[in-house]
N, CA, C and O atoms as a MOPAC input file, in Angstrom:
PM7 MOZYME 1SCF
protein

 N    167.83200 1   291.79300 1    59.86900 1
 C    166.89300 1   291.71400 1    58.77400 1
 C    167.57600 1   291.00400 1    57.61000 1
 O    168.70800 1   291.32400 1    57.24600 1
 N    166.86900 1   290.03600 1    57.03300 1
 C    167.47000 1   289.27200 1    55.94400 1
 C    167.26500 1   289.98100 1    54.60500 1
 O    166.34200 1   290.77400 1    54.42000 1
 N    168.15900 1   289.65900 1    53.69600 1
 C    168.06500 1   290.25100 1    52.36000 1
 C    167.06900 1   289.47300 1    51.52400 1
 O    166.89300 1   288.27600 1    51.75000 1
 N    166.40400 1   290.11500 1    50.55400 1
 C    165.48000 1   289.39300 1    49.69000 1
 C    166.22900 1   288.42800 1    48.78300 1
 O    167.36900 1   288.67600 1    48.39100 1
 N    165.56800 1   287.32600 1    48.45800 1
 C    166.16400 1   286.31800 1    47.59000 1
 C    166.12900 1   286.82400 1    46.15600 1
 O    165.06400 1   287.15400 1    45.63400 1
 N    167.28700 1   286.88400 1    45.52400 1
 C    167.39700 1   287.32300 1    44.13900 1
 C    168.20800 1   286.28800 1    43.37400 1
 O    169.30700 1   285.91500 1    43.78400 1
 N    167.64600 1   285.82300 1    42.24400 1
 C    168.37400 1   284.85700 1    41.43000 1
 C    169.59400 1   285.51200 1    40.79100 1
 O    169.53400 1   286.65500 1    40.33800 1
 N    170.69500 1   284.77400 1    40.76100 1
 C    171.89800 1   285.31500 1    40.13100 1
 C    171.76800 1   285.30600 1    38.61200 1
 O    172.19900 1   286.24300 1    37.94100 1
 N    171.18500 1   284.26800 1    38.08700 1
 C    170.99900 1   284.14100 1    36.64200 1
 C    169.52800 1   283.84100 1    36.35200 1
 O    169.18600 1   282.68600 1    36.09500 1
 N    168.65000 1   284.84300 1    36.38600 1
 C    167.23200 1   284.56200 1    36.14200 1
 C    167.00300 1   284.12700 1    34.70300 1
 O    167.72900 1   284.54000 1    33.79900 1
 N    165.97400 1   283.27900 1    34.49000 1
 C    165.69800 1   282.84400 1    33.12400 1
 C    165.22800 1   284.02600 1    32.27100 1
 O    164.72200 1   285.01600 1    32.79900 1
 N    165.39600 1   283.92000 1    30.97100 1
 C    164.96400 1   285.00800 1    30.09200 1
 C    163.45100 1   285.22500 1    30.17900 1
 O    162.72100 1   284.32400 1    30.59100 1
 N    162.98100 1   286.40500 1    29.79800 1
 C    161.54600 1   286.70700 1    29.89000 1
 C    160.65900 1   285.70500 1    29.13200 1
 O    159.56000 1   285.38700 1    29.58700 1
 N    161.13200 1   285.20800 1    27.97900 1
 C    160.32200 1   284.25300 1    27.22100 1
 C    160.07500 1   282.98300 1    28.02900 1
 O    158.97400 1   282.43300 1    28.01500 1
 N    161.10100 1   282.52500 1    28.72700 1
 C    160.98600 1   281.31100 1    29.53500 1
 C    160.02700 1   281.55200 1    30.68900 1
 O    159.18700 1   280.70300 1    30.98600 1
 N    160.14500 1   282.70200 1    31.33900 1
 C    159.24500 1   283.01300 1    32.45500 1
 C    157.80300 1   283.13700 1    31.99100 1
 O    156.88400 1   282.69100 1    32.67700 1
 N    157.60400 1   283.74900 1    30.81600 1
 C    156.25200 1   283.88200 1    30.27000 1
 C    155.64300 1   282.52300 1    29.95300 1
 O    154.47900 1   282.26900 1    30.26300 1
 N    156.43500 1   281.65000 1    29.33300 1
 C    155.95900 1   280.30700 1    28.98400 1
 C    155.64600 1   279.49800 1    30.24000 1
 O    154.64600 1   278.78200 1    30.28200 1
 N    156.48300 1   279.60800 1    31.25000 1
 C    156.25200 1   278.90400 1    32.51500 1
 C    154.96100 1   279.40300 1    33.16800 1
 O    154.17500 1   278.60600 1    33.68000 1
 N    154.74400 1   280.70500 1    33.15100 1
 C    153.52800 1   281.28200 1    33.72600 1
 C    152.30100 1   280.85000 1    32.93000 1
 O    151.25200 1   280.57200 1    33.51100 1
 N    152.42500 1   280.79200 1    31.58900 1
 C    151.31200 1   280.37300 1    30.74300 1
 C    150.91200 1   278.93700 1    31.04700 1
 O    149.72800 1   278.62500 1    31.17700 1
 N    151.91500 1   278.06100 1    31.16100 1
 C    151.63500 1   276.66000 1    31.46300 1
 C    151.03500 1   276.50500 1    32.86600 1
 O    150.15300 1   275.67300 1    33.08000 1
 N    151.51100 1   277.30000 1    33.80500 1
 C    150.95800 1   277.25200 1    35.15200 1
 C    149.50200 1   277.68400 1    35.17900 1
 O    148.69300 1   277.09800 1    35.89900 1
 N    149.16200 1   278.70500 1    34.40100 1
 C    147.77400 1   279.16900 1    34.33600 1
 C    146.88300 1   278.11000 1    33.70800 1
 O    145.75200 1   277.90700 1    34.15200 1
 N    147.38300 1   277.42900 1    32.67500 1
 C    146.60400 1   276.36500 1    32.04000 1
 C    146.34600 1   275.24500 1    33.04000 1
 O    145.22800 1   274.73600 1    33.12800 1
 N    147.36900 1   274.86000 1    33.79100 1
 C    147.21800 1   273.78700 1    34.77200 1
 C    146.27100 1   274.19000 1    35.88900 1
 O    145.45700 1   273.38000 1    36.33400 1
 N    146.36700 1   275.43000 1    36.34700 1
 C    145.52000 1   275.89400 1    37.45000 1
 C    144.06100 1   275.98300 1    37.04400 1
 O    143.18000 1   275.90600 1    37.90000 1
 N    143.78800 1   276.14200 1    35.76100 1
 C    142.41200 1   276.28700 1    35.29200 1
 C    141.93900 1   275.09000 1    34.46900 1
 O    140.97000 1   275.19600 1    33.71900 1
 N    142.61900 1   273.95500 1    34.60700 1
 C    142.20000 1   272.76500 1    33.87500 1
 C    140.91600 1   272.20800 1    34.50300 1
 O    140.58600 1   272.52300 1    35.64600 1
 N    140.21200 1   271.39300 1    33.75000 1
 C    138.96700 1   270.81200 1    34.25000 1
 C    139.22000 1   269.99300 1    35.51800 1
 O    138.44700 1   270.07600 1    36.47200 1
 N    140.29100 1   269.21000 1    35.53300 1
 C    140.59000 1   268.39800 1    36.71700 1
 C    140.81500 1   269.25200 1    37.95100 1
 O    140.31500 1   268.93900 1    39.03200 1
 N    141.56700 1   270.33300 1    37.79000 1
 C    141.84100 1   271.20100 1    38.92900 1
 C    140.57600 1   271.89200 1    39.40900 1
 O    140.34700 1   272.00700 1    40.61300 1
 N    139.75500 1   272.35100 1    38.47500 1
 C    138.51000 1   273.00500 1    38.86100 1
 C    137.57000 1   272.03900 1    39.58000 1
 O    136.89600 1   272.42700 1    40.53400 1
 N    137.52000 1   270.78200 1    39.13000 1
 C    136.68700 1   269.78500 1    39.79300 1
 C    137.19800 1   269.51100 1    41.20400 1
 O    136.40400 1   269.39700 1    42.13800 1
 N    138.51300 1   269.40500 1    41.36700 1
 C    139.08600 1   269.18400 1    42.70300 1
 C    138.75600 1   270.33900 1    43.63700 1
 O    138.42100 1   270.12800 1    44.80200 1
 N    138.85200 1   271.57000 1    43.11800 1
 C    138.54200 1   272.73400 1    43.94900 1
 C    137.06300 1   272.76600 1    44.31700 1
 O    136.71100 1   273.12300 1    45.44100 1
 N    136.20500 1   272.40000 1    43.38800 1
 C    134.77400 1   272.36500 1    43.65900 1
 C    134.44700 1   271.28400 1    44.67800 1
 O    133.63600 1   271.50200 1    45.57800 1
 N    135.07000 1   270.12300 1    44.54300 1
 C    134.83500 1   269.02800 1    45.48200 1
 C    135.27300 1   269.40800 1    46.89300 1
 O    134.64700 1   269.00700 1    47.87500 1
 N    136.34500 1   270.17800 1    46.98700 1
 C    136.81200 1   270.61300 1    48.31000 1
 C    135.82000 1   271.57000 1    48.95800 1
 O    135.75800 1   271.66400 1    50.18400 1
 N    135.05400 1   272.27300 1    48.15100 1
 C    134.07700 1   273.23500 1    48.65600 1
 C    132.67300 1   272.64700 1    48.75600 1
 O    131.73800 1   273.36900 1    49.10400 1
 N    132.49700 1   271.37000 1    48.46400 1
 C    131.17500 1   270.74200 1    48.41200 1
 C    130.33900 1   270.96700 1    49.67200 1
 O    129.14700 1   271.24400 1    49.54700 1
 N    130.89600 1   270.86400 1    50.87000 1
 C    130.05500 1   271.07700 1    52.05000 1
 C    129.48000 1   272.49500 1    52.13900 1
 O    128.44400 1   272.69800 1    52.77300 1
 N    130.12400 1   273.46000 1    51.52400 1
 C    129.66700 1   274.84700 1    51.62800 1
 C    128.69200 1   275.23700 1    50.51300 1
 O    128.22700 1   276.37700 1    50.48000 1
 N    128.37500 1   274.31700 1    49.60200 1
 C    127.46100 1   274.64200 1    48.50600 1
 C    126.03600 1   274.82200 1    49.00700 1
 O    125.58400 1   274.12500 1    49.91700 1
 N    125.34500 1   275.76400 1    48.39800 1
 C    123.92700 1   275.94900 1    48.72200 1
 C    123.12800 1   274.88300 1    47.97700 1
 O    123.63500 1   274.29600 1    47.02100 1
 N    121.90600 1   274.62500 1    48.39100 1
 C    121.09000 1   273.64500 1    47.66100 1
 C    120.89400 1   274.02400 1    46.18500 1
 O    120.84300 1   273.14100 1    45.32800 1
 N    120.78600 1   275.30400 1    45.88300 1
 C    120.62500 1   275.73800 1    44.49200 1
 C    121.88500 1   275.43700 1    43.68400 1
 O    121.79500 1   275.00100 1    42.53700 1
 N    123.04900 1   275.66600 1    44.26900 1
 C    124.30400 1   275.37300 1    43.57800 1
 C    124.45300 1   273.87300 1    43.34500 1
 O    124.88000 1   273.44500 1    42.27300 1
 N    124.09900 1   273.07600 1    44.35500 1
 C    124.18000 1   271.62200 1    44.21900 1
 C    123.22900 1   271.14100 1    43.12600 1
 O    123.56600 1   270.22500 1    42.37600 1
 N    122.04600 1   271.74600 1    43.02400 1
 C    121.08400 1   271.36600 1    41.98900 1
 C    121.63100 1   271.68400 1    40.59900 1
 O    121.43500 1   270.90800 1    39.66500 1
 N    122.31700 1   272.82000 1    40.45600 1
 C    122.92600 1   273.17600 1    39.16900 1
 C    123.97500 1   272.14000 1    38.76600 1
 O    124.04000 1   271.73300 1    37.60600 1
 N    124.78900 1   271.72100 1    39.72300 1
 C    125.82600 1   270.73600 1    39.43300 1
 C    125.20200 1   269.39700 1    39.05500 1
 O    125.65600 1   268.73700 1    38.12000 1
 N    124.14800 1   268.99300 1    39.79300 1
 C    123.46900 1   267.73700 1    39.45500 1
 C    122.90500 1   267.78300 1    38.03800 1
 O    122.99800 1   266.80300 1    37.29800 1
 N    122.32400 1   268.91600 1    37.66300 1
 C    121.76200 1   269.05200 1    36.31200 1
 C    122.86000 1   268.96400 1    35.25900 1
 O    122.67700 1   268.33000 1    34.22000 1
 N    123.98700 1   269.59200 1    35.51900 1
 C    125.10700 1   269.51300 1    34.57600 1
 C    125.62100 1   268.08600 1    34.43400 1
 O    125.88300 1   267.61800 1    33.32600 1
 N    125.76100 1   267.40100 1    35.56200 1
 C    126.27400 1   266.03300 1    35.51800 1
 C    125.28300 1   265.08100 1    34.86800 1
 O    125.68800 1   264.11000 1    34.22900 1
 N    123.99100 1   265.34400 1    35.02000 1
 C    122.98000 1   264.48700 1    34.40200 1
 C    123.02500 1   264.60100 1    32.88300 1
 O    122.65000 1   263.66000 1    32.18300 1
 N    123.47900 1   265.74100 1    32.36400 1
 C    123.51400 1   265.93300 1    30.92100 1
 C    124.77400 1   265.35200 1    30.26900 1
 O    124.87200 1   265.31300 1    29.04200 1
 N    125.72700 1   264.90600 1    31.07400 1
 C    126.96600 1   264.33000 1    30.54300 1
 C    126.72100 1   262.85900 1    30.22900 1
 O    126.28500 1   262.11000 1    31.10300 1
 N    126.99600 1   262.42900 1    28.98800 1
 C    126.76800 1   261.01800 1    28.65600 1
 C    127.72700 1   260.10800 1    29.42100 1
 O    128.89100 1   260.44600 1    29.63400 1
 N    127.22200 1   258.96200 1    29.82300 1
 C    128.03500 1   257.98500 1    30.54200 1
 C    128.87100 1   257.20600 1    29.52300 1
 O    128.32600 1   256.56000 1    28.62800 1
 N    130.17900 1   257.27300 1    29.66400 1
 C    131.07800 1   256.58700 1    28.73000 1
 C    131.36900 1   255.16800 1    29.17900 1
 O    131.98500 1   254.40100 1    28.43900 1
 N    130.93800 1   254.80400 1    30.37800 1
 C    131.17900 1   253.46200 1    30.87100 1
 C    132.55500 1   253.28300 1    31.47500 1
 O    132.85900 1   252.22500 1    32.02600 1
 N    133.39400 1   254.30700 1    31.37800 1
 C    134.73600 1   254.23300 1    31.93500 1
 C    134.76800 1   254.74000 1    33.36300 1
 O    133.80600 1   255.32200 1    33.86400 1
 N    135.87800 1   254.50600 1    33.98900 1
 C    136.04100 1   254.96600 1    35.35500 1
 C    136.54600 1   256.39400 1    35.36800 1
 O    137.28800 1   256.81100 1    34.47900 1
 N    136.14400 1   257.13000 1    36.36800 1
 C    136.62900 1   258.48900 1    36.55600 1
 C    137.92600 1   258.40300 1    37.32900 1
 O    138.02300 1   257.68700 1    38.32500 1
 N    138.91100 1   259.13100 1    36.86800 1
 C    140.22700 1   259.10500 1    37.52000 1
 C    140.20900 1   259.83000 1    38.82300 1
 O    141.23200 1   259.90400 1    39.50300 1

C-alpha cells in the first residue's frame, strides 16, 4: 500500500485561498460556462434550446468575431 502524497513545504493558507479563489473565478467565467453548455447541446430539451435562442437574440451584434 502506498503512502499518501504530502507536500514537504505547503504554501501558506493565504496563497492556497487565493489560488482557490482564482480557480473558482475561472471555472465560473462566461467562456467556461458557454463551453460547458455547448458540450451539452445535444442533450438540451426543445424548451431549453428556445430559452437560449431568446437570450442570444437579445444580445446586440457587435460585428466582431466570437473567439
